[in-house]
C-alpha positions in Angstrom: 0.1 0.1 0.3 2.9 2.3 0.3 4.6 1.2 -2.9 7.6 0.1 -1.3 9.0 -2.1 -4.2 12.6 -2.8 -2.6 12.1 -2.7 1.2 16.0 -3.4 1.4 17.1 -0.1 -0.7 14.0 2.2 0.0 13.8 2.0 3.6 16.2 4.2 5.9 15.8 1.8 8.8 13.2 -1.0 10.3 12.3 -1.5 13.6 10.9 -5.1 14.2 9.6 -7.4 16.7 12.5 -9.2 18.0 11.1 -10.9 20.7 12.5 -14.1 19.7 15.3 -14.8 16.8 13.4 -16.7 15.2 10.7 -14.2 14.8 13.2 -11.8 13.5 14.6 -13.9 10.8 11.6 -14.7 10.2 10.2 -11.0 9.4 13.6 -10.3 7.6 12.5 -12.8 5.2 8.3 -11.2 5.4 8.8 -7.8 4.8 11.4 -8.7 1.7 14.7 -7.4 2.9 16.1 -10.9 1.8 14.3 -14.0 0.1 12.4 -16.5 2.1 14.9 -19.4 3.5 17.8 -16.9 3.6 17.2 -15.0 6.7 19.4 -16.8 8.8 22.5 -15.1 5.7 21.5 -12.0 6.0 21.3 -11.2 9.9 25.0 -13.1 9.8 25.7 -10.8 6.3 25.6 -7.1 8.3 23.3 -5.7 5.7 20.9 -5.4 8.7 23.4 -3.8 11.4 24.2 0.0 12.1 27.0 1.8 10.1 30.1 3.0 12.0 29.4 0.6 15.0 32.2 -2.0 15.8 30.2 -5.3 16.1 33.5 -6.9 16.6 32.9 -9.4 13.2 34.4 -9.0 10.0 31.2 -8.7 8.3 31.2 -9.4 4.1 28.9 -6.7 3.5 28.3 -3.5 4.5 25.4 -2.4 6.0 22.5 -1.3 3.7 19.2 -0.8 6.1 19.6 -0.9 10.1 17.6 -3.1 11.4 16.6 -2.2 15.2 18.8 0.7 15.4 16.9 0.9 19.0 18.7 -2.1 20.2 15.0 -4.1 19.5 12.6 -5.2 22.0 14.8 -6.5 24.8 17.2 -3.2 24.8 14.0 -1.7 25.1 12.2 -3.4 28.3 9.9 -5.4 25.9 6.8 -3.0 27.6 4.3 -5.8 26.5 1.8 -3.9 24.9 3.2 -0.7 23.9 5.9 -1.9 22.2 4.6 -1.1 19.2 4.3 2.3 20.6 8.0 1.9 21.5 8.7 1.6 18.1 7.0 4.2 16.4 8.5 6.6 18.8 11.9 5.7 18.5 10.9 5.9 14.5 10.0 9.5 14.8 13.1 10.3 16.8 15.2 8.6 13.9 13.1 11.0 11.4 13.7 13.6 13.3 17.3 13.5 13.7 16.9 13.5 18.0 18.2 10.3 18.7 21.5 11.5 20.6 19.1 13.7 22.6 16.8 10.6 24.2 19.7 7.7 24.2 23.0 9.8 24.8 24.6 7.9 21.8 24.6 9.5 18.2 25.9 6.3 16.8 22.4 5.5 16.7 21.2 7.6 15.0 21.1 6.7 11.2 22.5 9.2 8.8 20.4 10.8 6.6 17.1 8.4 7.3 13.8 10.0 5.7 11.8 7.0 5.8 11.6 3.9 8.1 9.1 1.3 8.9 7.7 -0.3 12.1 6.5 -4.0 12.8 5.0 -5.5 15.1 2.6 -8.4 16.6 0.7 -9.4 18.9 1.3 -13.1 18.9 2.7 -14.8 16.0 0.3 -15.8 13.5 -2.6 -13.2 14.9 -2.6 -9.4 15.1 0.8 -8.0 12.6 1.0 -4.4 12.0 3.6 -2.4 9.1 3.5 1.4 9.3 5.7 3.2 7.0 6.7 6.7 8.3 8.4 8.7 6.0 9.8 12.8 7.0 7.7 15.2 4.5 9.4 16.7 1.7 
């Protein structure tokens, strides 16, 4: 509905529901960041990492679309029932360029972020929402 054809290259960041690892990997595939069956290799590729962060890993590829620059649900305390709100606020701060004022770490800011997605669900296979947020032109 948002006209996104190539999410990996049309989104500047994604905040997705990552309450458990298999859900995160499945969501990479469901959102079209990679093909079905390639979620694991996509996770290991480095494409979903924040640029400029030293993860202590040898990444085979450069970051393309940071996923969960907030650190994800676990890093944010996984506020059950409010995870979608947390993701929306974090996405707005990304688009406003105000992350460092809220988290104190400018490395969490996705440089030049103009469009992002938030993905949340209320139990696997039940209610899933995906919202695209974009800066006004």
